[in-house]
N, C-alpha and C positions, 0 to 999 in steps of 0.2 A: 504494500500500500504506500501511498505518497501523500504529500501536500502539494497543491498546485496554486500558482498565481499567474494572472495574466493582466496586461494593461494595454488597452487600445486607445490611441490618441491621434489627433489630426494635425496638431501643430508640432513644431520642432521640439525635441525633448531637451529639457534643461538638465544641467548636471545634478541638481538637487533631486530630480525625479529618479535618476539611477540610484542615488543613495537611499531614497525612500523605498525603492523596489527591493534593494538588498535587505533592508530592515524588515520588510514584509515577509520576505522569504525566510529570514532567520527566525521569525515568529512561528514558523511551521517545522522547525528542526525536529521537534518531538514526533512529528508524523513520519519523518524520513531521516533517521540518524545516520544512514549509511553513505549518503551522497547528496550533493546539492549541485544543480545545473541551471543554466540560463541560456536564453536565445534572444537576440535583438534583430529587428528589421528596421532599416531607416525609413521604411514606408509607414511606420507608426505602430510598432508592436514590441512588447516585451513579454516573454514567457519564462517561467521558472518552475522548478520542481525540487522537492526534497524527497528522498527515496528510502523506503523500508524494503530491502531486497528480499523477495519471497521466491519468485520464479526467475531462473537464469541470472543469478547475482552478477555475473561478469558481463552479461550482454544486453541488459535492459536499461542502460543509463538514459536519462531524460534531461532536456527535451530530445525527442526522437524524430529524426528526419527520414522521410521515405527515400527509397533507393534513387528515385528520379530527382530528388531535391525539392520537389514542389510543395509537399505538405510537411508541416512540423506539428508534433503532438506533445502535449503534457496531459498526464492521465493518472487518475487515482482509481484503482479498482482491480477487478479480476474477471477475465473472460474464460468461462468454463468450457466452451467448445473451441478453444484456441487451436487445439491439435487438428480438429476437423476443418476449421477454416484455413489453417496453414496448409493442409493437403490440397484444399481447393485452390488456394493461391498458387502453389507450386504447379498444379495441373494447368494453370493459365500461363505458365512460363515465368513466374515471379520467383526468383531465387532468394529465399529468406536468409538473412545474415546471422540471426540469433535464434534462441529458443524462447524468447520472451513473448508474452501476449501483447505487450506494447507494440511490437513491430506488426503483429497480426492486425491490430486495430488500425494503424495508420495506412498499411498497404491495402486493407479491405476498403477503407474510405477512398483511397486513391482509385481503386478498381470500380467501386460501386457508388461512390458519393454517399449522400445521406442514407440511401437504402441499405448500406452496410449494416446499420444498426437494427434492421429488421432480422438480420441473420446472426449477429453477434449475441450470444447468450451469456449474461453475467451481470455484475454490479459495477457501476462506473460513474465518474464525473470527469469530463475532459474538455479541453480546448484544442481546436485544430485550426491552424493557420494555413490558408491557401496563398502561397507567395506569388503565384502567377496572377491571380485575380484580386489579391488583397482583400480576401473575405475571411472573417472569423466565425467559426462554427462552435457552438457550445452544446454539450450533451450531458444528460443525466439519466441514469437508469430508470426503468419504468416503475419500479416500486419505491424509488427515492431512498435507497439504502445509503448511497454515497453522497456527501454534502457538497453544495456549491452555492456561493453567494455572490451578489454583485453590488457595486456602489457607483452611482453616477458622479462624475467629477466635472470641473469647469471646462469650458471650451469643447464640450461634446465628448470628452474622454470618458472611459468606463473601465473599472477594475473588477476582476473576478478572483475569488480565492476560496480554498476549502474551509477556512474559518474566518470569522468576522474580525478577530484580533489582527489578522494580516491586513485586512482592508483598512483598519484604523491607521496603519502606518502610511497608507497612500492617500488618506482623506485630505481634502483642502482645509477642513476645520476639524477640531476634535468631535468625535461622534457623540451624539446626544440621544437621550431616550425619546422614543416615539410614543406619544400619549396613547394612541389607539392600541399599539402593541403592548404597552404596559397593562392597560385595562383588559385586553384579551387574556393576558397571563393571569391576572387577578381572578377572572371568571373561570378559565378553563385550564390553568396551569400549563399553557403552551401558546405559541402562535402557530397558525396554520396557513397553508397556501403560500403565497409570496411574502406575506407580511412578516416582519421581525420586530423586535423591541427597540430598534435603532432607526432614527430618521435617515432616510436616503438609502438604507441597506435593504435589499430584498433577497428572498430565497429564489434561486433558479428552480422552477418546477420541472418535474420529470418530462423528458422529451428531448428533441434535437432542435436547436434554435440557431438563427443567424443574427449577429449583431449588425444592424443595418439602419442607417438614418437615425441614429441615436436611440434605438430600442431593439429589444429582442423580438424577432419575427419567427413564428413557428414554422418548422420544416418537416417535423415528424412528431406525432403525438400518439400515446398509447392509452389503452383502457384497462391495463392490468390491475389498477387499484379498485376496479369494480369487482370486488371479491364475491359479491352476491349474485353475479350475473348468470350462473349456470342453470341448465334445465335438463341435465342428463341423470340417469341412474348411476349409482356407484358400482364400479368394477374393482373388487378388492385386489385381484391379481395384477391388474394393470396399474393400480395405485402403488402396490408394493414394488413393482418394477421401476416405476417413476421415482419412488423414494430411494431405492438402492442406487439408481443412476445418479441422482442428485448428490447423494452422499459420496459416492465413489469419485466423481469428477471434481469434488472440492477438496480432496485430500492433498495437502501440499507435499510434493515429493522431495523437496530439497531442504526443508527446515522442520524443526520440531513443532508439535502442536498439542493442545489439550482441549478438554471439554468442560465448560461450566455446568456442573451437575447440581440441580437444586433439590432433587427428590420428587419433582413433579413429572407429569407424563412427557411433556415436550422435550426437555433436556434428556430424559431417560431414553426416549426414542432415538435421539441423536447419538448418545453414548453407546447404545446397544446395537447400532447399525453400522458403525464404522470399523474398518480393518486397515491397519493394525490397531489393536486396542490402545487408546490414548490414555495419558494421565488425566485424572479427573480432579477438578477443583470445586470445593464447596465452601460457602460462607455460612457462618452461624453466629448467633448472638447468645450470650450467657444471661438470658433474661427469662428463662422458663421454657418449657417444651414447645409452646406455641411459636417461639421464635428460633427454633432449632430444627432444621430440616435434615441434619446429617444422618439420623437413624434411617431415614428413607433412602437417602443417597447411598448409604452403605450397602443396601440390598442390591443395587445395580452394580456397585463396585465389586462386590463379592461374586455376583453372577458373571461379570466379565473378567474377573481376576485382574483388575486394573490397579495401577499405582494410584495413590490418592493423597491429596493435600487438603487438609481442613484449615480454613482461615477463621480464627476467632476475631470478631469485630469488636473493637474496644471503643466505648463512648468517648473517652478522653481524646483518643487519637482521631476519631471522627470530628470532634469539635475543632481540633487543630487543622484538619483537612478541609474544612468548609470553604475557606477563602480560595484554596487551590481548586476545589471542585467548581466554584462559580467562575473562576478564571478559565478553567478548561472548557466549560460549557458555552462560554460567551454570553448566552442568555439562558436563564433557568428554564427547565421543562420537566414535566412529570413529577412523580412523588419522591419521598425520602429514600426509596430504594437506591438512589445514587450514592448514598453513604456506604452501603455494602459493596456496590460495584467498584467504587474507587479503591477500597481496601483490597478487594479480590484481585483487581487488575495489577495493583502494585506488586503483589506476590507473584502473579503469573508472569509479569515482566522480567522477573529474575530468572525464569526458566524457559519460557516459550516465546516464539514470535507470532504464533497464531492461536486464537482461542475460539472454539465453536460454542454457540449457545442455542437454546431452543426458541428464541424469539420468533414470533409469527404464528405459532401453532394456535394460540387462542383466537387470533383474528381470522384465520382461515377456517377453523372448524367449529367456532362457537364455544369458547372455553370459559368465559366469564359468567358469573351467576346472573348478571344483567341480561345476558343472551338467553338464558332460560326464561326470564320474564318476557323477553321479546317473542320467544317461541310459543309460550302457553299462557301468558299472564291474563289475556282477555277471557279465555275459557275458564280459568281457575276463579276469576272474580265472580263469575256466574254461579260457581259451585259453593261459594261462601266458605273458602278455606280459612281455617283457624289453627292456632297453635296451642298446645298444652302448656302448663306452667313450667315444665322442664325444657321448653324450647322445641319439643318434637311436634311435627305436624300431627294434627288429631287423626285418630285411627280411621275414621270414615273417609277422610280425604286421601289418606295414605293408600287405602285399598283401591280407590278409584284412580289415583294418579301416583304410581310408585315413584316417578321421577321427582316428586316434591321432596323426597328425603334429601335431595341435594341442597335444599334451602336451610338445613340445620346449621345454626351458627350465623345465619343471615336474617334473623327475624326482624331486626330494626329496618333492614333494607326492604323486606317485603311489606312491613307495616306502612312505611313511608310511600312505597310504590302503590299499594292497594288504596291508601287513603286518597291519593291524587287521582288514580285511575277511576275509582268509583264515581268521582264527581266530574272529571274532565277528560277521561278517556286514556287509552293506552299510550298514544303518542306523547301527550303532555306529561304522563307519569315517567316515561322513559327519558324524556328530555331532562327532567329534574335530576336524574341520576348522573347526567353528563356534566353538570355544573359543579366544579370541584371545590371551590372555595367557600361555598355556602353563604352564611350570614355576612361575610366580609363585603360582598358586593353591595349589600344594602347599607353599609356604613361608610361608603366613600364620602369624601368632602363634596359639598354641593356642586362645585364647579366641574366635577368629573362625571356626574350621574347621567347627564344626557348623552355624552359620548359613550359611556359604558353601555347604555341601553342600545345605542346604534350598533356597537360591536356585537352585542348579544343577538340583535336582530339579524345580522348578517349570518352568524352561525346557524341561527334557527331557520332561516330561509333555506340554507344548504341542507340541513337536516330534513326539513319537510319535503324538499325536492327529492332527496334520495329515498325516502321512505314512503313516497306517495302510492306506489303500486304494491309491492311485496314488502311488508314491514321488516321481516327478519333479513331479507336480502339487502334492503336499504341500509339497515343498521350496520351490517358487516362492511359494506362499501364506505359508509360515512366514517366509521372508526378506522378503516385503513387509510383514509385521507387525513385523519386528525390524530387520534391518540397513538396509533402505530408510528406515525412520523416523529412524535415526541420521544417514544421509546428508542427509535433508531438513532435519534440525535444524541441521547444520553449514552447509548452503547458505543457509538463511534467516538465521541469526545473523550470519554473516560478510559477507553481502551488505548486510544492514540496518545493520551497524556502519558502513558507508560510505554509507548512505542510497541504496542501489541495490535495486531490486526484482528478485529472481531469478524468472524464469519457467521452467517445466519443460514444454514442449509435448508431450514424449513421455509425460507423465502427464495430458494433457488427458482429462477424464472420458469424452467420447464416443469418442475414439480408444482409450482403455483398454477400454471396453466392447466395441468391435469386435474387439480382439485377444483379450480374455478368452474370446470365444466359440469361438476356435480351440483344439483340443486341444493340450496342451503338447508332445507328441511331434512335432507338425507345425510347431511354432515352431522346432524344432531338427531339420529334415529330414536324415536320414542322419547325425545327430550333429554337424552343422555348428553351431557356436556362433552364435546369432542368425541362423541360416540364412534364416528367413522374412523378417526385416527386410532382409537383404541382397537378397533377391529383390524385395521391395517397392521398395527404393531403387535398383534396377538402372538405372532410367531417369534418374537425376539425380546420383548420386555417382560420382566418378572410379573407374575400374575398379581402379586400384592400391589404393585404400582398401577396396573391396569384397572384394578377394582377400587383404588383409593378415591375417596370422595371429599376429603377434608382439606385439600390443598388450597391455600389462600395467597398465592403469589409469593412475594418475599417480604413478609411483614417486618416492619422496623419498629423497635420499642421506643419511638420518639416520645410518646406520652409519659412513659416511665422515666426517661431521661430528663424530661421537662420538669419533673418534680424532684429529681435527684441531682446528678452531676452537672446537668446543663442549666439548672434553674438560675443561679446567680449570673451566669454568662448571658442567658436569654434576656433577663431583666436589664442588664447593662447595655446590651445592643439595641433592644427594641423600645425600652422605656426611657432612654436618654432623651432629654429635651431637644437635642440636635438630630435625633433619628430622622433619616430621610423619608421613611414611610409616612411620617406625620404630614408630609405635603400631599398625601393621597387619601389618607383615612382620618376619620375623626379620632382624636387621641383616646377617647373612652373606648372605642372599638378595639384599638390596639391593646390597651390595658386589659380589657375583658378577655381577649384572646390569649394573652400571655398568662394571666392569672388563672384562667380556666382551661389551660392547655391539657390538664390531666383528664378533663371531662369531655371536651369537644374533640372533633376529628383531628388527627395529627396533621392532616393535609393543610389545615388552616394555619397552624403555627409554622409549618414548613414553608408555605407560600409567603408569609410575612417575613420570615428569616431570610429566605433566598432573595426576595425583592430588596430588602434592606442592604444586604451585602452587595447586590448588583448595582443599586443606586449609589452606594459609596464609591464603587469603582468607576462608574460611567457618568453619573449625573453632574 
């Protein structure tokens, strides 16, 4: 993997521009500690790359120029069918000089133009310069796995980079918060689509684009994020073959790799499918059994006879890491699981160059409890489902709907959902589950409330559009476009902060295409969360993992820490009269959140804390 930077300009380059470009490139050294390269064209272009060498360490240096000299590429990613495309190129008389997939990308583009990206299967972000026609092409993989951002500059210039911190080195003025982006984060704990939390900085969306006339013009766009689009029945054997192919072609042949094993189904499928058996890495908290997944992970480790490293995550160390985490992320996203990920990748970085995870399984197969509500919530409301005092679904409902046992432990979620749905319908109830920061959005300072409502309305319009026809299908697509992107951002930044390439085999393009063809209801047969994936993996994953129903992601004991080791520190940061979040929220709301951190959702305190640290850095 790599970090890439590009600068397109129309006027003569000043000496200071070259200095700033080198500074931008240096800010991506963590993404590519093995080499740094650059290319300049007097016609108005600078390209640069830092390289983490995975494939053909000796032959894939960047920027990479095609054999003809016409096209120059900087590229971050991995093409999984590079061998097949390389054979195709050689069959056309193109003699490849290296074994790197970088060369395959640039020569495929030279042979096919933009259409090359219809045949290249992988994850990538790239910049391609056509020296003959002075055209700059910008590409990002269909699922948005690899990041790319752009920043408009004076005199019609534009900069591109893998991370926003690199763009900050090229900006005409210091980067400033974008109010709509901040308010979007407050409501949803991420920004989505092109918007970021910075004025003038936008996310390049999946597709192939051309920088022309001061804007990105689409040249090729995909529909891969429409995860709910399928209308076929499931073929288990075909899906097993597709999974095995995806796993096999992602094994890095020249460097060591490991698997992040949580004890849940998705990472267990990955760890149980790959040969040779990789070392497994598991994070755990010493805060009670509900925060320790290692006993479950151990079952897979023993089944595979794998080497195993368990990382115990320390609250004091996490507190010291927070500033580094915010710096790595550029803009905060998703929940407090970032604390565990950062600690895990720090340990992995001492041993491996590549780490696989199970990210993507929940979004493809319907793995979150909220997906169960999307699947059957409307029917169950009519049945009058109730819970016993011990939290179990009452026996009458359990006999009629066995899948309801998956709601054990989620009674507050169901109660909240049912209360809204009974009055305002399924769509309104599900929408309420997607707003992450809860009461905080109602306690904004008066000057921000109208703009916050506008941001929420934009999200709501997209949600309504996606879920208009088939609700479950629309939910899967909407979440692929939003929450999955936040998880990918966190995975990429925190792995790269430790110079580790994160691979997500369950988001392999060919595997995703195979799953997308299956209608969403058959991915949750009978309402079983990830039921189809369980059936596909029945020949390889320990039965205890397949039958497990109590997995809850990677819970972080943030509420426990808030009343223990973090309490003085939280009060110092958030209740200080000079705290930056007081420019956005009513002070009483901040105090109530901090003082009530042990009772309210941990995400609220996490959102406030991340926003404060981010504002201290950028405001």
